[in-house]
N, C-alpha and C positions, 0 to 999 in steps of 0.2 A: 514569456509564458512559464507557467508552472503546471506540470503534469501531476495528477493525483492517481495513485494506484493502491491496491489492497495488499495486505501482507500475505503470508503463506503459512499453512500448517506445518509443512515439511521444512526442517531446519538442517543446516550443515555447519557444525562448529569445528571442522578440521582447520588446521593452521593455514594462515595466509601470509604472504610477504608484504601485504599492504599495511603500512604503519600509520598513515594519516587517519585521523578520527576526530569526531566531535561528540559532544554530550547532549542527550535529549533535553530540550528546553523545558519539558513538562515532567521531569523526573520526580519532582516533589509530589505530583499527583499520582504517579506510578507507585511511589512508596506507600501512599495511602491505600491503594488497591491491594498491594501485596500484603500489607499488614492485615487486611481483612481476610485475604485468601489463606494466609498462614494459619488462621484459626480453624479452618475447615478440615474435616476428616476426609479420608479417601472416598468414603461413600457419599459424602456431601458433594465433593468435587465431581464425582461420576454422575450424580443426578443433575447438578448445575450445568455441566457442560455436555451432558448426553453422550458420554464416551464410554469406551470399554474399561474394565477394571484395571488393565495394564496401563492404559493411557492416563487414567486417573492417578494411579500410583506414581507414574513418571512425573506428573505435574505437581503432585504434592511434594515430591523431592525437589523439583525445580524451585518452587516457592520457598521451601525451607532453606535452600542454599542461596537464594537471592541476597545480594549484599552490595553495599556501596562503600567506597566510590567505584565507579566502573573504570576498568583498565583493560588493556589488551590481554592481560593474563586471565581475566574472568569474564570477558565479553567479546563481542565481535561486531564489526560494522554491519548494519542492518541489511544493506543491499547485497552483501556477500553471504549473510547468514540464511536469508530466505531462499528456498529452493523449490517452490511450487511451479505451476504451469506458466504463470506470468514471468517468472524469473528465468525459466528455461528459454522462453521467447526473447527475453532481454539479453541473454547470453553475457552475463556480467563477467565471466571469465575472460572475455575478449577485451575488457576495458583496460586502458592504460591510465596513467596518472591524470592526464589532461581530460580524458573521458569522465573519470570519476569527479573531477572538479566541476566540469560542466553539469553533471548530474546533481552534484551538491547544490548548485544554484537553481536548478530547474525541475527537480523531481522531488516529490514528497510522498511518503508512505503513511497511510492511515492505519492506526493500531488501537486495538481495544485496551491494551495495557499502557502504551506510551503516548497515545493521542495522535501526535503528528511527528513523524521521523524524517530527518534528512538522511540521504543514503549512507553517509559515513558516521552517523550517530551510532555509538556503541549500544548494544542491547544484550541482555542475558536471555537464555532460552526460556520460552514461555508458551503457553497456549491460553488465549482469552479472546474469543471471537467477539466482535462488536455487538452482535445480537444477544450476547449472554445476559440473562436476567439476574444479574448480581445486585442485590439490594445494598445500598449504602445510605448514609445520612442525607444524600442529595436526591435519592429517588429509588425507583424500583429496577432500573437497568443502567447500562453503561451510557446510553444516549443522555439520560438525565444526569448521570455523574459528570460527563464532559461538558454538557450544556453548550456555552459559547466559546469554551476555551480553545477548541480545535480551530474554529473559524477565526477567532481573534489572532491566533498564532499564524494562520495562513495569510491573513490580511497583512500582518507585519512582514511576512516574507515577500508578498507581492510588492510592498512598498520598498523594502530594502534591496530587492533585485530589479527594480524598475520594470516589473512585469505588468503587462496590460491584459492578460487573459488567463483564466483557469481552464485547463483541459482535463476533463473528467474521464479517466480510464479505470476507475474503481468499480467494484461491484455495488449493487444497490444497497446491500447490507451495510457496507462501510461508508458509502457516500451519504447515507442518511445522517451521519454524525456531523455533516457540514450544514450550517444554516445558510442556505442559498440566498435568502432575502437579506442577509447581513454581509455578503461578499462585497468587497470594495471594487471588484473588477468583473467584467462580463464572464459568462460561463459558456464553454463549448463542450457538449457531450458527444462522444464518439462511440459508435457501435460497429460490430463486425458480424456479418451474416453470410451464410452460404446457401446455394440453391439445392434444395432437397425436395424431390417430388413436385417440382414445378413452382415451389414457393421459397422465398428467402427466409431462413430461420437462423436463430442464434443457436449454435452448437457450443455448449459450455466449454469443453476442453479447447476447441479451436479458438473460441473468442478470447479466453484467458491468455492463450499463447500469443494471439494477435495483439493484445494490449501490450504485452511485453515487447513484441517486435516493433510496435510503433514507438515505444520509448527508445529502443535501440536505434531506430532510424533517426529519431530526433537528436539523440546524443551524439551519434557518430557523425552526423552531418551538421551539428551545431546550429540547429534550426531555431530561429527566434521569430520568424514570420509565419503565422499560422497557415497562410496560403500555400507555403511550401510543403505542408503536411499532406496536401492532396496528391503529391507525387509518390506517396507510399505505395509500393508494389510488391512487397515481400510475399512469397508463397501464393502468387496469383491474385492477391487482393487488389482491387482498384476502387477509386473514389466513385461512388454512385451519385452523380449530381442530381439525377431525376428523383431519387428517393430521399435526398437530403434537404434540410432547411438551413437557415442562417446559423442557428445555434445547435442543430442536431445533425451531425454528419454520419453518413453510413458508408462503410466500405464493404464490398461484396465480392464473392468469388463463386464460380460455377464448379460444382463437383460432379464429375461424370462417372 
């Protein structure tokens, strides 16, 4: 199996003692995007990304400082650099070398700038959400820029790791970058809901954290059989067989 997750806006570039790393496979495409972004003013970045003036200024600086080759001196492993809700749930600080190696084979991170990242792929700090309407010679947004490149790379990974299933734990914004009709293996979508006012609903913060916890569960237990994912029971979630289908699984919990 290969699990797909989204990146995070929050980043942590503090030092780590993890020395293993890899290089993003689509870095030549990232270079093209950065070249375009380097030409934009702070005001243009603010408008493009719909962010505050301070965040726009920070990202102008980031893109001006972007440089290759990527090394441990100017970059950090993606799964250790992202620090949003998904990564809080994944608790990457608890991973040892063997956990990270399992993740390297079975976890992929969708990215507006880097396309598709392995956990140990080095990346430099950035902000570029997949839904950003950045015009390039390929089209009016990042979905058109990436076209089939993310899907083709994912298919290569499915083949090289002998994986028989794609498990989607990414947000809708990011998963739209995957051409599902072109996937070489079946797709399993997993959602997390909790009981609120008599109905099961997606609660954004909780769902994001649960996606990370599912990855943690799979990595720590070295799960390669999707049926074993049904045993996921972190923070009172349980597999809801009645509300699930073959390719759409739902985990629910009751909040009192």
